[in-house]
C-alpha positions as CSV (number, residue, x, y, z in Angstrom):
1,M,-34.0,135.6,56.0
2,N,-36.2,134.3,58.9
3,H,-34.4,135.0,62.2
4,S,-35.7,131.7,63.7
5,I,-32.9,129.9,61.9
6,L,-30.7,128.3,64.6
7,S,-27.3,128.0,63.2
8,V,-25.6,129.5,60.2
9,A,-22.7,128.2,58.1
10,L,-22.1,130.9,55.6
11,A,-20.0,130.4,52.6
12,I,-20.6,131.1,48.9
13,F,-18.1,130.0,46.3
14,R,-18.7,131.3,42.7
15,T,-17.1,130.7,39.4
16,T,-18.3,132.0,36.1
17,S,-20.8,129.1,35.7
18,I,-21.4,127.5,39.1
19,A,-22.7,128.9,42.4
20,V,-21.9,126.6,45.4
21,L,-24.3,127.1,48.3
22,I,-23.6,126.1,52.0
23,S,-26.7,125.4,54.1
24,L,-28.4,127.2,56.9
25,V,-30.0,124.9,59.5
26,C,-33.6,125.9,60.2
27,S,-35.9,125.2,63.1
28,G,-38.8,122.8,63.4
29,C,-37.1,119.4,63.5
30,S,-38.2,118.2,66.9
31,D,-38.8,114.5,66.2
32,S,-35.2,113.4,65.9
33,V,-34.4,110.1,67.6
34,N,-31.1,111.6,68.9
35,H,-30.9,113.8,72.0
36,D,-28.4,116.1,70.3
37,P,-29.6,117.5,66.9
38,P,-27.6,116.3,63.9
39,K,-25.1,118.8,62.5
40,C,-25.3,118.7,58.7
41,E,-24.7,121.1,55.8
42,L,-26.5,121.2,52.5
43,V,-24.2,122.0,49.6
44,V,-26.0,123.0,46.4
45,E,-24.3,123.6,43.0
46,L,-26.3,125.5,40.4
47,P,-25.5,126.9,37.0
48,A,-25.4,130.6,37.0
49,R,-27.6,130.5,33.9
50,V,-30.4,128.1,33.0
51,K,-32.6,127.9,29.9
52,Q,-36.3,128.7,30.2
53,H,-38.6,125.6,30.4
54,E,-35.6,123.3,30.8
55,I,-34.4,121.3,33.8
56,P,-30.7,122.1,34.3
57,G,-28.6,118.9,33.9
58,D,-25.8,120.1,36.2
59,I,-27.6,120.6,39.5
60,R,-25.6,118.9,42.3
61,I,-27.0,118.8,45.8
62,S,-25.3,116.9,48.7
63,I,-25.5,116.7,52.5
64,R,-22.4,116.5,54.6
65,N,-22.3,115.3,58.3
66,L,-20.4,118.0,60.3
67,G,-21.1,116.3,63.7
68,H,-19.3,113.6,65.7
69,S,-22.1,111.0,65.4
70,N,-23.6,109.0,62.5
71,V,-26.6,110.6,60.8
72,S,-29.3,108.6,59.1
73,L,-31.2,110.3,56.3
74,V,-33.5,109.6,53.3
75,M,-33.1,110.4,49.6
76,P,-35.7,112.6,47.9
77,G,-38.2,110.5,45.9
78,D,-41.5,110.7,44.0
79,G,-43.7,112.7,46.3
80,S,-41.0,114.6,48.2
81,E,-41.8,117.8,46.2
82,C,-45.4,117.9,47.4
83,A,-44.8,116.7,51.0
84,W,-46.4,113.3,50.4
85,R,-43.3,111.6,51.9
86,T,-40.1,112.3,53.6
87,P,-37.8,114.1,52.9
88,I,-39.7,117.2,52.0
89,I,-37.9,119.3,49.4
90,G,-38.6,122.5,47.5
91,W,-37.2,125.7,46.1
92,S,-37.9,129.4,46.8
93,V,-37.4,131.6,43.8
94,L,-37.8,135.4,44.0
95,P,-37.1,138.1,41.5
96,L,-33.7,139.6,42.0
97,D,-35.1,143.1,42.6
98,S,-37.7,141.8,45.1
99,H,-37.4,142.8,48.7
100,E,-39.5,139.9,49.9
101,A,-37.9,137.5,52.3
102,H,-37.7,133.8,51.5
103,P,-40.2,131.7,53.6
104,E,-38.8,129.4,56.3
105,K,-40.5,126.4,54.6
106,P,-41.0,125.9,50.8
107,V,-44.3,127.1,49.3
108,R,-46.0,124.4,47.3
109,R,-46.5,125.3,43.7
110,P,-50.1,124.7,42.4
111,T,-49.3,121.9,39.9
112,G,-51.3,118.9,39.2
113,R,-50.0,115.3,39.6
114,C,-51.3,111.8,39.7
115,G,-52.1,110.0,42.9
116,N,-49.2,107.6,42.7
117,I,-45.7,107.7,44.2
118,G,-42.7,105.5,43.6
119,P,-42.0,102.7,46.2
120,L,-39.4,103.2,48.9
121,T,-36.3,101.1,48.3
122,A,-33.5,100.1,50.7
123,E,-31.0,102.3,48.8
124,Q,-33.1,105.5,49.6
125,V,-32.1,105.3,53.3
126,F,-28.5,106.1,54.0
127,T,-26.1,106.7,56.9
128,L,-23.4,109.4,57.0
129,K,-20.5,108.9,59.3
130,P,-18.8,112.1,60.6
131,G,-17.3,114.0,57.7
132,E,-19.0,112.0,55.0
133,S,-21.1,113.4,52.2
134,Q,-23.9,112.0,50.1
135,S,-25.3,113.3,46.8
136,L,-29.1,113.5,46.7
137,G,-29.2,112.5,43.0
138,T,-32.6,112.9,41.3
139,W,-36.1,114.2,42.2
140,L,-34.8,117.7,42.9
141,D,-37.7,119.4,41.2
142,F,-36.1,122.6,39.9
143,P,-38.8,125.0,38.8
144,T,-39.1,125.4,35.0
145,Q,-42.1,127.7,34.6
146,L,-40.1,130.9,35.1
147,E,-40.0,134.0,33.0
148,A,-36.7,135.1,31.6
149,G,-34.8,137.2,34.2
150,K,-32.6,137.0,37.3
151,Y,-33.7,135.3,40.5
152,R,-32.7,134.8,44.1
153,V,-32.9,131.0,44.7
154,L,-32.9,128.8,47.8
155,F,-33.3,125.0,48.2
156,Y,-34.9,123.2,51.2
157,Y,-34.4,119.7,52.5
158,E,-36.4,118.5,55.5
159,N,-36.2,114.9,56.7
160,R,-39.3,114.3,58.8
161,P,-39.3,110.6,60.0
162,S,-42.8,110.8,61.5
163,I,-44.6,112.1,58.4
164,E,-47.6,110.1,57.2
165,W,-46.9,108.9,53.7
166,R,-49.6,109.7,51.1
167,G,-50.2,108.4,47.5
168,I,-50.6,105.0,46.1
169,P,-47.1,103.3,45.7
170,L,-46.3,101.9,42.2
171,G,-45.1,98.7,43.9
172,D,-44.6,97.6,47.4
173,H,-42.5,99.7,49.8
174,D,-39.5,97.9,51.3
175,M,-40.8,97.5,54.8
176,N,-37.3,97.2,56.4
177,A,-36.5,100.5,54.7
178,M,-39.7,102.0,55.9
179,D,-38.7,101.0,59.5
180,A,-35.3,102.6,58.9
181,V,-37.1,105.8,57.8
182,T,-39.0,106.0,61.1
183,E,-35.7,105.7,62.9
184,S,-33.8,108.2,60.8
185,D,-32.8,111.7,62.0
186,A,-34.9,114.8,61.7
187,V,-33.1,117.6,60.0
188,C,-34.2,120.8,58.4
189,L,-31.7,122.3,56.0
190,L,-31.9,125.5,54.0
191,S,-29.3,126.5,51.4
192,E,-27.8,129.9,51.2
193,E,-29.2,132.2,48.5
194,A,-27.7,132.3,45.0
195,I,-28.4,134.4,41.9
196,V,-29.6,132.4,38.8
197,E,-30.4,133.9,35.5
198,V,-33.2,132.3,33.4
199,T,-32.6,132.9,29.6
200,K,-34.8,132.3,26.6
201,D,-32.1,130.5,24.7
């Protein structure tokens, strides 16, 4: 794990089928509108086994506000997986027997895509009061092109309000929501590592 990570909330809860991951907070979020950086945790629930070439239906990812002030964030959407919009999301997947360290930021997978993105809507910008949590829902982009085997897995969420949006929106962006995005809080969250087995059937 990269030692530039600022604060660590370590906890892993496992059952026979679900691994629950608590976030690490990483560096590089310098454009927050708040003087004090937000205190959030990224909670990721993954099945212990997933089928090859299938998107697991029981992935659950949420963000919880651990601080004493409200935090404004943005839902992942079409384009988040390739850094065309905020938030930027991604996965790091390494073989279980690999000694390689996970990168501080997700590595973009070389996959083709069209030039369009979904339009931003008002519902994609949300505010968390202290102690509140919000599920991130869809557009989580779990990698499906993996060989059968066991892997060490991390998830990344970075809200970068100042990012320049790319792509042609399939409809008009909600301009009030876009203004809210620019005023949202910069956070950079990294989940704890979990072990996931990819099976052929």
